[in-house]
Structure formats: structure tokens, C-alpha cells
PQR file of N, CA, C, O and H, with PARSE charges and radii, in Angstrom:
ATOM      1  N   UNK A   1      30.694-108.808 -96.082 -0.4000 1.5000
ATOM      2  CA  UNK A   1      29.792-108.731 -94.943 -0.0000 2.0000
ATOM      3  C   UNK A   1      28.356-108.586 -95.459  0.5500 1.7000
ATOM      4  O   UNK A   1      28.102-107.828 -96.395 -0.5500 1.4000
ATOM      5  N   UNK A   2      27.453-109.293 -94.862 -0.4000 1.5000
ATOM      6  CA  UNK A   2      26.055-109.259 -95.279 -0.0000 2.0000
ATOM      7  C   UNK A   2      25.370-107.994 -94.769  0.5500 1.7000
ATOM      8  O   UNK A   2      25.643-107.522 -93.665 -0.5500 1.4000
ATOM      9  H   UNK A   2      27.659-109.908 -94.102  0.4000 1.0000
ATOM     10  N   UNK A   3      24.486-107.462 -95.588 -0.4000 1.5000
ATOM     11  CA  UNK A   3      23.711-106.266 -95.252 -0.0000 2.0000
ATOM     12  C   UNK A   3      22.410-106.700 -94.584  0.5500 1.7000
ATOM     13  O   UNK A   3      21.753-107.637 -95.038 -0.5500 1.4000
ATOM     14  H   UNK A   3      24.264-107.845 -96.485  0.4000 1.0000
ATOM     15  N   UNK A   4      22.045-106.019 -93.515 -0.4000 1.5000
ATOM     16  CA  UNK A   4      20.791-106.318 -92.830 -0.0000 2.0000
ATOM     17  C   UNK A   4      19.648-105.605 -93.544  0.5500 1.7000
ATOM     18  O   UNK A   4      19.759-104.435 -93.912 -0.5500 1.4000
ATOM     19  H   UNK A   4      22.579-105.258 -93.146  0.4000 1.0000
ATOM     20  N   UNK A   5      18.563-106.322 -93.730 -0.4000 1.5000
ATOM     21  CA  UNK A   5      17.365-105.752 -94.340 -0.0000 2.0000
ATOM     22  C   UNK A   5      16.328-105.543 -93.250  0.5500 1.7000
ATOM     23  O   UNK A   5      15.998-106.460 -92.497 -0.5500 1.4000
ATOM     24  H   UNK A   5      18.473-107.272 -93.431  0.4000 1.0000
ATOM     25  N   UNK A   6      15.820-104.316 -93.183 -0.4000 1.5000
ATOM     26  CA  UNK A   6      14.801-103.975 -92.193 -0.0000 2.0000
ATOM     27  C   UNK A   6      13.424-104.010 -92.836  0.5500 1.7000
ATOM     28  O   UNK A   6      13.232-103.516 -93.947 -0.5500 1.4000
ATOM     29  H   UNK A   6      16.088-103.572 -93.795  0.4000 1.0000
ATOM     30  N   UNK A   7      12.478-104.592 -92.133 -0.4000 1.5000
ATOM     31  CA  UNK A   7      11.094-104.568 -92.595 -0.0000 2.0000
ATOM     32  C   UNK A   7      10.430-103.316 -92.034  0.5500 1.7000
ATOM     33  O   UNK A   7      10.999-102.644 -91.173 -0.5500 1.4000
ATOM     34  H   UNK A   7      12.634-104.993 -91.230  0.4000 1.0000
ATOM     35  N   UNK A   8       9.238-103.001 -92.511 -0.4000 1.5000
ATOM     36  CA  UNK A   8       8.565-101.758 -92.170 -0.0000 2.0000
ATOM     37  C   UNK A   8       8.434-101.513 -90.662  0.5500 1.7000
ATOM     38  O   UNK A   8       8.708-100.396 -90.224 -0.5500 1.4000
ATOM     39  H   UNK A   8       8.775-103.546 -93.210  0.4000 1.0000
ATOM     40  N   UNK A   9       8.035-102.487 -89.850 -0.4000 1.5000
ATOM     41  CA  UNK A   9       7.940-102.202 -88.407 -0.0000 2.0000
ATOM     42  C   UNK A   9       9.263-101.726 -87.800  0.5500 1.7000
ATOM     43  O   UNK A   9       9.270-100.849 -86.936 -0.5500 1.4000
ATOM     44  H   UNK A   9       7.812-103.395 -90.206  0.4000 1.0000
ATOM     45  N   UNK A  10      10.376-102.300 -88.250 -0.4000 1.5000
ATOM     46  CA  UNK A  10      11.683-101.881 -87.732 -0.0000 2.0000
ATOM     47  C   UNK A  10      12.048-100.482 -88.219  0.5500 1.7000
ATOM     48  O   UNK A  10      12.633 -99.700 -87.469 -0.5500 1.4000
ATOM     49  H   UNK A  10      10.370-103.013 -88.952  0.4000 1.0000
ATOM     50  N   UNK A  11      11.710-100.159 -89.468 -0.4000 1.5000
ATOM     51  CA  UNK A  11      11.974 -98.824 -90.007 -0.0000 2.0000
ATOM     52  C   UNK A  11      11.141 -97.790 -89.250  0.5500 1.7000
ATOM     53  O   UNK A  11      11.642 -96.723 -88.897 -0.5500 1.4000
ATOM     54  H   UNK A  11      11.235-100.794 -90.077  0.4000 1.0000
ATOM     55  N   UNK A  12       9.888 -98.104 -89.007 -0.4000 1.5000
ATOM     56  CA  UNK A  12       9.033 -97.198 -88.237 -0.0000 2.0000
ATOM     57  C   UNK A  12       9.588 -96.978 -86.835  0.5500 1.7000
ATOM     58  O   UNK A  12       9.600 -95.849 -86.342 -0.5500 1.4000
ATOM     59  H   UNK A  12       9.481 -98.971 -89.294  0.4000 1.0000
ATOM     60  N   UNK A  13      10.045 -98.040 -86.195 -0.4000 1.5000
ATOM     61  CA  UNK A  13      10.579 -97.932 -84.838 -0.0000 2.0000
ATOM     62  C   UNK A  13      11.864 -97.110 -84.819  0.5500 1.7000
ATOM     63  O   UNK A  13      12.062 -96.302 -83.912 -0.5500 1.4000
ATOM     64  H   UNK A  13      10.036 -98.956 -86.595  0.4000 1.0000
ATOM     65  N   UNK A  14      12.727 -97.300 -85.790 -0.4000 1.5000
ATOM     66  CA  UNK A  14      13.998 -96.567 -85.828 -0.0000 2.0000
ATOM     67  C   UNK A  14      13.816 -95.093 -86.136  0.5500 1.7000
ATOM     68  O   UNK A  14      14.503 -94.244 -85.569 -0.5500 1.4000
ATOM     69  H   UNK A  14      12.566 -97.956 -86.527  0.4000 1.0000
ATOM     70  N   UNK A  15      12.886 -94.788 -87.039 -0.4000 1.5000
ATOM     71  CA  UNK A  15      12.742 -93.402 -87.487 -0.0000 2.0000
ATOM     72  C   UNK A  15      11.698 -92.615 -86.699  0.5500 1.7000
ATOM     73  O   UNK A  15      11.754 -91.387 -86.648 -0.5500 1.4000
ATOM     74  H   UNK A  15      12.327 -95.477 -87.499  0.4000 1.0000
ATOM     75  N   UNK A  16      10.761 -93.308 -86.095 -0.4000 1.5000
ATOM     76  CA  UNK A  16       9.664 -92.622 -85.415 -0.0000 2.0000
ATOM     77  C   UNK A  16       8.606 -92.111 -86.375  0.5500 1.7000
ATOM     78  O   UNK A  16       7.723 -91.349 -85.982 -0.5500 1.4000
ATOM     79  H   UNK A  16      10.715 -94.306 -86.137  0.4000 1.0000
ATOM     80  N   UNK A  17       8.690 -92.529 -87.646 -0.4000 1.5000
ATOM     81  CA  UNK A  17       7.740 -92.080 -88.665 -0.0000 2.0000
ATOM     82  C   UNK A  17       6.622 -93.100 -88.857  0.5500 1.7000
ATOM     83  O   UNK A  17       6.812 -94.298 -88.649 -0.5500 1.4000
ATOM     84  H   UNK A  17       9.407 -93.148 -87.966  0.4000 1.0000
ATOM     85  N   UNK A  18       5.476 -92.613 -89.250 -0.4000 1.5000
ATOM     86  CA  UNK A  18       4.345 -93.480 -89.582 -0.0000 2.0000
ATOM     87  C   UNK A  18       4.544 -94.049 -90.991  0.5500 1.7000
ATOM     88  O   UNK A  18       5.311 -93.504 -91.784 -0.5500 1.4000
ATOM     89  H   UNK A  18       5.322 -91.640 -89.420  0.4000 1.0000
ATOM     90  N   UNK A  19       3.861 -95.124 -91.287 -0.4000 1.5000
ATOM     91  CA  UNK A  19       3.936 -95.757 -92.606 -0.0000 2.0000
ATOM     92  C   UNK A  19       3.639 -94.756 -93.710  0.5500 1.7000
ATOM     93  O   UNK A  19       4.370 -94.684 -94.698 -0.5500 1.4000
ATOM     94  H   UNK A  19       3.238 -95.566 -90.643  0.4000 1.0000
ATOM     95  N   UNK A  20       2.577 -93.987 -93.549 -0.4000 1.5000
ATOM     96  CA  UNK A  20       2.189 -93.035 -94.595 -0.0000 2.0000
ATOM     97  C   UNK A  20       3.260 -91.970 -94.811  0.5500 1.7000
ATOM     98  O   UNK A  20       3.488 -91.547 -95.944 -0.5500 1.4000
ATOM     99  H   UNK A  20       1.983 -94.046 -92.747  0.4000 1.0000
ATOM    100  N   UNK A  21       3.914 -91.536 -93.748 -0.4000 1.5000
ATOM    101  CA  UNK A  21       4.973 -90.531 -93.865 -0.0000 2.0000
ATOM    102  C   UNK A  21       6.190 -91.117 -94.560  0.5500 1.7000
ATOM    103  O   UNK A  21       6.823 -90.441 -95.372 -0.5500 1.4000
ATOM    104  H   UNK A  21       3.729 -91.880 -92.828  0.4000 1.0000
ATOM    105  N   UNK A  22       6.522 -92.351 -94.257 -0.4000 1.5000
ATOM    106  CA  UNK A  22       7.658 -93.006 -94.918 -0.0000 2.0000
ATOM    107  C   UNK A  22       7.415 -93.053 -96.425  0.5500 1.7000
ATOM    108  O   UNK A  22       8.285 -92.667 -97.205 -0.5500 1.4000
ATOM    109  H   UNK A  22       6.008 -92.899 -93.597  0.4000 1.0000
ATOM    110  N   UNK A  23       6.242 -93.520 -96.835 -0.4000 1.5000
ATOM    111  CA  UNK A  23       5.960 -93.635 -98.266 -0.0000 2.0000
ATOM    112  C   UNK A  23       5.816 -92.265 -98.932  0.5500 1.7000
ATOM    113  O   UNK A  23       6.149 -92.122-100.109 -0.5500 1.4000
ATOM    114  H   UNK A  23       5.535 -93.833 -96.201  0.4000 1.0000
ATOM    115  N   UNK A  24       5.330 -91.263 -98.209 -0.4000 1.5000
ATOM    116  CA  UNK A  24       5.277 -89.903 -98.749 -0.0000 2.0000
ATOM    117  C   UNK A  24       6.692 -89.398 -99.019  0.5500 1.7000
ATOM    118  O   UNK A  24       6.965 -88.846-100.085 -0.5500 1.4000
ATOM    119  H   UNK A  24       5.059 -91.379 -97.253  0.4000 1.0000
ATOM    120  N   UNK A  25       7.580 -89.586 -98.061 -0.4000 1.5000
ATOM    121  CA  UNK A  25       8.963 -89.116 -98.227 -0.0000 2.0000
ATOM    122  C   UNK A  25       9.700 -89.902 -99.314  0.5500 1.7000
ATOM    123  O   UNK A  25      10.568 -89.349 -99.989 -0.5500 1.4000
ATOM    124  H   UNK A  25       7.358 -90.034 -97.195  0.4000 1.0000
ATOM    125  N   UNK A  26       9.369 -91.172 -99.490 -0.4000 1.5000
ATOM    126  CA  UNK A  26       9.946 -91.938-100.603 -0.0000 2.0000
ATOM    127  C   UNK A  26       9.518 -91.303-101.922  0.5500 1.7000
ATOM    128  O   UNK A  26      10.338 -91.112-102.820 -0.5500 1.4000
ATOM    129  H   UNK A  26       8.664 -91.621 -98.942  0.4000 1.0000
ATOM    130  N   UNK A  27       8.237 -90.978-102.036 -0.4000 1.5000
ATOM    131  CA  UNK A  27       7.732 -90.387-103.284 -0.0000 2.0000
ATOM    132  C   UNK A  27       8.322 -89.004-103.543  0.5500 1.7000
ATOM    133  O   UNK A  27       8.442 -88.584-104.694 -0.5500 1.4000
ATOM    134  H   UNK A  27       7.570 -91.133-101.306  0.4000 1.0000
ATOM    135  N   UNK A  28       8.691 -88.296-102.477 -0.4000 1.5000
ATOM    136  CA  UNK A  28       9.328 -86.987-102.608 -0.0000 2.0000
ATOM    137  C   UNK A  28      10.827 -87.103-102.876  0.5500 1.7000
ATOM    138  O   UNK A  28      11.484 -86.121-103.221 -0.5500 1.4000
ATOM    139  H   UNK A  28       8.593 -88.637-101.542  0.4000 1.0000
ATOM    140  N   UNK A  29      11.355 -88.307-102.712 -0.4000 1.5000
ATOM    141  CA  UNK A  29      12.780 -88.532-102.913 -0.0000 2.0000
ATOM    142  C   UNK A  29      13.631 -88.191-101.705  0.5500 1.7000
ATOM    143  O   UNK A  29      14.848 -88.048-101.823 -0.5500 1.4000
ATOM    144  H   UNK A  29      10.822 -89.104-102.431  0.4000 1.0000
ATOM    145  N   UNK A  30      13.004 -88.058-100.543 -0.4000 1.5000
ATOM    146  CA  UNK A  30      13.753 -87.668 -99.350 -0.0000 2.0000
ATOM    147  C   UNK A  30      13.908 -88.797 -98.330  0.5500 1.7000
ATOM    148  O   UNK A  30      14.292 -88.546 -97.188 -0.5500 1.4000
ATOM    149  H   UNK A  30      12.015 -88.173-100.447  0.4000 1.0000
ATOM    150  N   UNK A  31      13.617 -90.021 -98.724 -0.4000 1.5000
ATOM    151  CA  UNK A  31      13.789 -91.182 -97.860 -0.0000 2.0000
ATOM    152  C   UNK A  31      14.256 -92.335 -98.742  0.5500 1.7000
ATOM    153  O   UNK A  31      13.854 -92.416 -99.902 -0.5500 1.4000
ATOM    154  H   UNK A  31      13.305 -90.225 -99.652  0.4000 1.0000
ATOM    155  N   UNK A  32      15.090 -93.224 -98.222 -0.4000 1.5000
ATOM    156  CA  UNK A  32      15.590 -94.341 -99.047 -0.0000 2.0000
ATOM    157  C   UNK A  32      14.451 -95.199 -99.604  0.5500 1.7000
ATOM    158  O   UNK A  32      13.461 -95.473 -98.925 -0.5500 1.4000
ATOM    159  H   UNK A  32      15.417 -93.158 -97.279  0.4000 1.0000
ATOM    160  N   UNK A  33      14.625 -95.611-100.856 -0.4000 1.5000
ATOM    161  CA  UNK A  33      13.647 -96.495-101.483 -0.0000 2.0000
ATOM    162  C   UNK A  33      13.823 -97.912-100.959  0.5500 1.7000
ATOM    163  O   UNK A  33      14.944 -98.350-100.700 -0.5500 1.4000
ATOM    164  H   UNK A  33      15.429 -95.389-101.408  0.4000 1.0000
ATOM    165  N   UNK A  34      12.726 -98.619-100.804 -0.4000 1.5000
ATOM    166  CA  UNK A  34      12.828-100.019-100.362 -0.0000 2.0000
ATOM    167  C   UNK A  34      13.314-100.904-101.505  0.5500 1.7000
ATOM    168  O   UNK A  34      13.264-100.523-102.674 -0.5500 1.4000
ATOM    169  H   UNK A  34      11.815 -98.263-101.014  0.4000 1.0000
ATOM    170  N   UNK A  35      13.780-102.079-101.144 -0.4000 1.5000
ATOM    171  CA  UNK A  35      14.138-103.074-102.150 -0.0000 2.0000
ATOM    172  C   UNK A  35      13.071-104.166-102.132  0.5500 1.7000
ATOM    173  O   UNK A  35      12.519-104.493-101.081 -0.5500 1.4000
ATOM    174  H   UNK A  35      13.822-102.389-100.194  0.4000 1.0000
ATOM    175  N   UNK A  36      12.794-104.714-103.286 -0.4000 1.5000
ATOM    176  CA  UNK A  36      11.773-105.752-103.400 -0.0000 2.0000
ATOM    177  C   UNK A  36      12.334-107.075-102.916  0.5500 1.7000
ATOM    178  O   UNK A  36      13.391-107.515-103.369 -0.5500 1.4000
ATOM    179  H   UNK A  36      13.242-104.449-104.139  0.4000 1.0000
ATOM    180  N   UNK A  37      11.626-107.702-101.998 -0.4000 1.5000
ATOM    181  CA  UNK A  37      12.024-108.997-101.453 -0.0000 2.0000
ATOM    182  C   UNK A  37      11.227-110.133-102.072  0.5500 1.7000
ATOM    183  O   UNK A  37      11.685-111.275-102.097 -0.5500 1.4000
ATOM    184  H   UNK A  37      10.767-107.344-101.631  0.4000 1.0000
ATOM    185  N   UNK A  38      10.061-109.830-102.559 -0.4000 1.5000
ATOM    186  CA  UNK A  38       9.177-110.823-103.156 -0.0000 2.0000
ATOM    187  C   UNK A  38       8.024-110.094-103.812  0.5500 1.7000
ATOM    188  O   UNK A  38       8.030-108.865-103.882 -0.5500 1.4000
ATOM    189  H   UNK A  38       9.689-108.902-102.539  0.4000 1.0000
ATOM    190  N   UNK A  39       7.043-110.823-104.288 -0.4000 1.5000
ATOM    191  CA  UNK A  39       5.922-110.190-104.989 -0.0000 2.0000
ATOM    192  C   UNK A  39       5.129-109.206-104.120  0.5500 1.7000
ATOM    193  O   UNK A  39       4.558-108.245-104.634 -0.5500 1.4000
ATOM    194  H   UNK A  39       7.038-111.822-104.231  0.4000 1.0000
ATOM    195  N   UNK A  40       5.095-109.449-102.806 -0.4000 1.5000
ATOM    196  CA  UNK A  40       4.303-108.588-101.932 -0.0000 2.0000
ATOM    197  C   UNK A  40       5.067-108.129-100.697  0.5500 1.7000
ATOM    198  O   UNK A  40       4.464-107.819 -99.669 -0.5500 1.4000
ATOM    199  H   UNK A  40       5.559-110.230-102.389  0.4000 1.0000
ATOM    200  N   UNK A  41       6.389-108.085-100.794 -0.4000 1.5000
ATOM    201  CA  UNK A  41       7.159-107.671 -99.624 -0.0000 2.0000
ATOM    202  C   UNK A  41       8.361-106.825-100.034  0.5500 1.7000
ATOM    203  O   UNK A  41       8.988-107.050-101.070 -0.5500 1.4000
ATOM    204  H   UNK A  41       6.879-108.337-101.628  0.4000 1.0000
ATOM    205  N   UNK A  42       8.657-105.849 -99.186 -0.4000 1.5000
ATOM    206  CA  UNK A  42       9.808-104.988 -99.399 -0.0000 2.0000
ATOM    207  C   UNK A  42      10.567-104.846 -98.090  0.5500 1.7000
ATOM    208  O   UNK A  42      10.062-105.185 -97.019 -0.5500 1.4000
ATOM    209  H   UNK A  42       8.149-105.667 -98.345  0.4000 1.0000
ATOM    210  N   UNK A  43      11.768-104.346 -98.195 -0.4000 1.5000
ATOM    211  CA  UNK A  43      12.578-104.062 -97.020 -0.0000 2.0000
ATOM    212  C   UNK A  43      13.539-102.934 -97.343  0.5500 1.7000
ATOM    213  O   UNK A  43      13.702-102.559 -98.504 -0.5500 1.4000
ATOM    214  H   UNK A  43      12.178-104.070 -99.064  0.4000 1.0000
ATOM    215  N   UNK A  44      14.160-102.404 -96.333 -0.4000 1.5000
ATOM    216  CA  UNK A  44      15.106-101.300 -96.491 -0.0000 2.0000
ATOM    217  C   UNK A  44      16.470-101.766 -96.013  0.5500 1.7000
ATOM    218  O   UNK A  44      16.574-102.513 -95.041 -0.5500 1.4000
ATOM    219  H   UNK A  44      14.027-102.709 -95.390  0.4000 1.0000
ATOM    220  N   UNK A  45      17.519-101.320 -96.702 -0.4000 1.5000
ATOM    221  CA  UNK A  45      18.870-101.623 -96.253 -0.0000 2.0000
ATOM    222  C   UNK A  45      19.141-100.824 -94.989  0.5500 1.7000
ATOM    223  O   UNK A  45      18.947 -99.609 -94.955 -0.5500 1.4000
ATOM    224  H   UNK A  45      17.434-100.712 -97.492  0.4000 1.0000
ATOM    225  N   UNK A  46      19.587-101.510 -93.964 -0.4000 1.5000
ATOM    226  CA  UNK A  46      19.831-100.877 -92.675 -0.0000 2.0000
ATOM    227  C   UNK A  46      20.807 -99.706 -92.802  0.5500 1.7000
ATOM    228  O   UNK A  46      20.617 -98.665 -92.173 -0.5500 1.4000
ATOM    229  H   UNK A  46      19.745-102.497 -93.992  0.4000 1.0000
ATOM    230  N   UNK A  47      21.831 -99.876 -93.601 -0.4000 1.5000
ATOM    231  CA  UNK A  47      22.837 -98.813 -93.744 -0.0000 2.0000
ATOM    232  C   UNK A  47      22.237 -97.551 -94.349  0.5500 1.7000
ATOM    233  O   UNK A  47      22.622 -96.446 -93.967 -0.5500 1.4000
ATOM    234  H   UNK A  47      21.986-100.722 -94.112  0.4000 1.0000
ATOM    235  N   UNK A  48      21.297 -97.691 -95.290 -0.4000 1.5000
ATOM    236  CA  UNK A  48      20.661 -96.523 -95.901 -0.0000 2.0000
ATOM    237  C   UNK A  48      19.760 -95.803 -94.905  0.5500 1.7000
ATOM    238  O   UNK A  48      19.727 -94.573 -94.866 -0.5500 1.4000
ATOM    239  H   UNK A  48      20.983 -98.588 -95.601  0.4000 1.0000
ATOM    240  N   UNK A  49      19.037 -96.562 -94.108 -0.4000 1.5000
ATOM    241  CA  UNK A  49      18.166 -95.958 -93.091 -0.0000 2.0000
ATOM    242  C   UNK A  49      19.029 -95.258 -92.034  0.5500 1.7000
ATOM    243  O   UNK A  49      18.710 -94.150 -91.603 -0.5500 1.4000
ATOM    244  H   UNK A  49      19.063 -97.561 -94.139  0.4000 1.0000
ATOM    245  N   UNK A  50      20.105 -95.898 -91.625 -0.4000 1.5000
ATOM    246  CA  UNK A  50      21.001 -95.284 -90.642 -0.0000 2.0000
ATOM    247  C   UNK A  50      21.602 -93.980 -91.175  0.5500 1.7000
ATOM    248  O   UNK A  50      21.696 -92.999 -90.438 -0.5500 1.4000
ATOM    249  H   UNK A  50      20.364 -96.798 -91.975  0.4000 1.0000
ATOM    250  N   UNK A  51      22.010 -93.960 -92.457 -0.4000 1.5000
ATOM    251  CA  UNK A  51      22.551 -92.727 -93.047 -0.0000 2.0000
ATOM    252  C   UNK A  51      21.491 -91.637 -93.088  0.5500 1.7000
ATOM    253  O   UNK A  51      21.796 -90.468 -92.849 -0.5500 1.4000
ATOM    254  H   UNK A  51      21.934 -94.758 -93.056  0.4000 1.0000
ATOM    255  N   UNK A  52      20.238 -92.009 -93.393 -0.4000 1.5000
ATOM    256  CA  UNK A  52      19.155 -91.033 -93.424 -0.0000 2.0000
ATOM    257  C   UNK A  52      18.960 -90.435 -92.024  0.5500 1.7000
ATOM    258  O   UNK A  52      18.808 -89.221 -91.888 -0.5500 1.4000
ATOM    259  H   UNK A  52      19.990 -92.959 -93.588  0.4000 1.0000
ATOM    260  N   UNK A  53      18.965 -91.269 -90.999 -0.4000 1.5000
ATOM    261  CA  UNK A  53      18.810 -90.785 -89.622 -0.0000 2.0000
ATOM    262  C   UNK A  53      19.954 -89.837 -89.267  0.5500 1.7000
ATOM    263  O   UNK A  53      19.729 -88.773 -88.689 -0.5500 1.4000
ATOM    264  H   UNK A  53      19.088 -92.255 -91.110  0.4000 1.0000
ATOM    265  N   UNK A  54      21.177 -90.225 -89.614 -0.4000 1.5000
ATOM    266  CA  UNK A  54      22.340 -89.382 -89.324 -0.0000 2.0000
ATOM    267  C   UNK A  54      22.250 -88.043 -90.049  0.5500 1.7000
ATOM    268  O   UNK A  54      22.609 -87.011 -89.482 -0.5500 1.4000
ATOM    269  H   UNK A  54      21.360 -91.089 -90.083  0.4000 1.0000
ATOM    270  N   UNK A  55      21.778 -88.046 -91.288 -0.4000 1.5000
ATOM    271  CA  UNK A  55      21.670 -86.786 -92.030 -0.0000 2.0000
ATOM    272  C   UNK A  55      20.597 -85.883 -91.431  0.5500 1.7000
ATOM    273  O   UNK A  55      20.761 -84.664 -91.389 -0.5500 1.4000
ATOM    274  H   UNK A  55      21.487 -88.884 -91.748  0.4000 1.0000
ATOM    275  N   UNK A  56      19.501 -86.477 -90.968 -0.4000 1.5000
ATOM    276  CA  UNK A  56      18.453 -85.681 -90.319 -0.0000 2.0000
ATOM    277  C   UNK A  56      18.982 -85.060 -89.030  0.5500 1.7000
ATOM    278  O   UNK A  56      18.697 -83.897 -88.742 -0.5500 1.4000
ATOM    279  H   UNK A  56      19.368 -87.467 -91.002  0.4000 1.0000
ATOM    280  N   UNK A  57      19.742 -85.817 -88.261 -0.4000 1.5000
ATOM    281  CA  UNK A  57      20.314 -85.297 -87.019 -0.0000 2.0000
ATOM    282  C   UNK A  57      21.285 -84.160 -87.321  0.5500 1.7000
ATOM    283  O   UNK A  57      21.276 -83.138 -86.635 -0.5500 1.4000
ATOM    284  H   UNK A  57      19.973 -86.761 -88.496  0.4000 1.0000
ATOM    285  N   UNK A  58      22.124 -84.333 -88.346 -0.4000 1.5000
ATOM    286  CA  UNK A  58      23.083 -83.289 -88.704 -0.0000 2.0000
ATOM    287  C   UNK A  58      22.365 -82.023 -89.162  0.5500 1.7000
ATOM    288  O   UNK A  58      22.750 -80.921 -88.772 -0.5500 1.4000
ATOM    289  H   UNK A  58      22.131 -85.163 -88.903  0.4000 1.0000
ATOM    290  N   UNK A  59      21.316 -82.170 -89.992 -0.4000 1.5000
ATOM    291  CA  UNK A  59      20.547 -81.007 -90.446 -0.0000 2.0000
ATOM    292  C   UNK A  59      19.911 -80.295 -89.265  0.5500 1.7000
ATOM    293  O   UNK A  59      19.902 -79.065 -89.214 -0.5500 1.4000
ATOM    294  H   UNK A  59      21.003 -83.066 -90.308  0.4000 1.0000
ATOM    295  N   UNK A  60      19.387 -81.045 -88.329 -0.4000 1.5000
ATOM    296  CA  UNK A  60      18.744 -80.460 -87.160 -0.0000 2.0000
ATOM    297  C   UNK A  60      19.744 -79.696 -86.310  0.5500 1.7000
ATOM    298  O   UNK A  60      19.455 -78.597 -85.836 -0.5500 1.4000
ATOM    299  H   UNK A  60      19.395 -82.045 -88.371  0.4000 1.0000
ATOM    300  N   UNK A  61      20.911 -80.274 -86.117 -0.4000 1.5000
ATOM    301  CA  UNK A  61      21.944 -79.608 -85.308 -0.0000 2.0000
ATOM    302  C   UNK A  61      22.455 -78.360 -86.001  0.5500 1.7000
ATOM    303  O   UNK A  61      22.714 -77.353 -85.343 -0.5500 1.4000
ATOM    304  H   UNK A  61      21.145 -81.167 -86.501  0.4000 1.0000
ATOM    305  N   UNK A  62      22.606 -78.407 -87.329 -0.4000 1.5000
ATOM    306  CA  UNK A  62      23.036 -77.228 -88.080 -0.0000 2.0000
ATOM    307  C   UNK A  62      22.015 -76.111 -87.955  0.5500 1.7000
ATOM    308  O   UNK A  62      22.381 -74.950 -87.772 -0.5500 1.4000
ATOM    309  H   UNK A  62      22.395 -79.225 -87.864  0.4000 1.0000
ATOM    310  N   UNK A  63      20.731 -76.456 -88.053 -0.4000 1.5000
ATOM    311  CA  UNK A  63      19.668 -75.454 -87.928 -0.0000 2.0000
ATOM    312  C   UNK A  63      19.647 -74.863 -86.522  0.5500 1.7000
ATOM    313  O   UNK A  63      19.443 -73.660 -86.356 -0.5500 1.4000
ATOM    314  H   UNK A  63      20.434 -77.400 -88.201  0.4000 1.0000
ATOM    315  N   UNK A  64      19.859 -75.710 -85.505 -0.4000 1.5000
ATOM    316  CA  UNK A  64      19.887 -75.229 -84.128 -0.0000 2.0000
ATOM    317  C   UNK A  64      21.033 -74.256 -83.900  0.5500 1.7000
ATOM    318  O   UNK A  64      20.873 -73.245 -83.217 -0.5500 1.4000
ATOM    319  H   UNK A  64      20.024 -76.687 -85.641  0.4000 1.0000
ATOM    320  N   UNK A  65      22.200 -74.572 -84.482 -0.4000 1.5000
ATOM    321  CA  UNK A  65      23.357 -73.684 -84.256 -0.0000 2.0000
ATOM    322  C   UNK A  65      23.169 -72.369 -85.007  0.5500 1.7000
ATOM    323  O   UNK A  65      23.637 -71.334 -84.534 -0.5500 1.4000
ATOM    324  H   UNK A  65      22.329 -75.393 -85.037  0.4000 1.0000
ATOM    325  N   UNK A  66      22.508 -72.374 -86.150 -0.4000 1.5000
ATOM    326  CA  UNK A  66      22.224 -71.127 -86.870 -0.0000 2.0000
ATOM    327  C   UNK A  66      21.215 -70.292 -86.094  0.5500 1.7000
ATOM    328  O   UNK A  66      21.350 -69.072 -86.007 -0.5500 1.4000
ATOM    329  H   UNK A  66      22.128 -73.216 -86.534  0.4000 1.0000
ATOM    330  N   UNK A  67      20.201 -70.950 -85.528 -0.4000 1.5000
ATOM    331  CA  UNK A  67      19.160 -70.238 -84.773 -0.0000 2.0000
ATOM    332  C   UNK A  67      19.712 -69.638 -83.490  0.5500 1.7000
ATOM    333  O   UNK A  67      19.284 -68.556 -83.088 -0.5500 1.4000
ATOM    334  H   UNK A  67      20.091 -71.942 -85.599  0.4000 1.0000
ATOM    335  N   UNK A  68      20.650 -70.312 -82.839 -0.4000 1.5000
ATOM    336  CA  UNK A  68      21.175 -69.820 -81.572 -0.0000 2.0000
ATOM    337  C   UNK A  68      22.116 -68.620 -81.773  0.5500 1.7000
ATOM    338  O   UNK A  68      22.430 -67.906 -80.821 -0.5500 1.4000
ATOM    339  H   UNK A  68      20.998 -71.191 -83.165  0.4000 1.0000
ATOM    340  N   UNK A  69      22.556 -68.409 -83.006 -0.4000 1.5000
ATOM    341  CA  UNK A  69      23.439 -67.301 -83.296 -0.0000 2.0000
ATOM    342  C   UNK A  69      22.718 -65.985 -83.499  0.5500 1.7000
ATOM    343  O   UNK A  69      23.360 -64.962 -83.737 -0.5500 1.4000
ATOM    344  H   UNK A  69      22.301 -68.990 -83.779  0.4000 1.0000
ATOM    345  N   UNK A  70      21.417 -65.990 -83.412 -0.4000 1.5000
ATOM    346  CA  UNK A  70      20.632 -64.763 -83.619 -0.0000 2.0000
ATOM    347  C   UNK A  70      20.606 -63.905 -82.403  0.5500 1.7000
ATOM    348  O   UNK A  70      19.990 -62.839 -82.413 -0.5500 1.4000
ATOM    349  H   UNK A  70      20.895 -66.821 -83.219  0.4000 1.0000
TER
END
């Protein structure tokens, strides 16, 4: 099965993050690295972005359940 490659506008729309925040988190190692498509273009594997979104949601829900137990 072929993997879908997302370009930056689609990644921004899916994550709600700004371009600068995406690249900051890449440099921190907390966001998937893009793959090179050509000399001046990159894209992200859809499955990696989806996993990142799912992990953020899980972390948020875990934090909420810990906070509600106080």
C-alpha cells in the first residue's frame, strides 16, 4: 500500500501548528522529521503525523485524568 505524503499546508491544517512551531519541534526531536522530495521540497508521511497527533491526544487525556484526581 502506498504511503501518503503531506505537504506543509496539510500538516499545519491537521496539527493546528504554525510553520515555525513545526520546525522548532522537529529540532527538539518532538515532531516527525520531513522527508526530502526534491532539492527544495519536503513532505511528511501521513502515518507519522497521525501517530504524533494520537500521542498528543493520549498525553493530554492522561494529564487530564491525573489532574481530576486531585
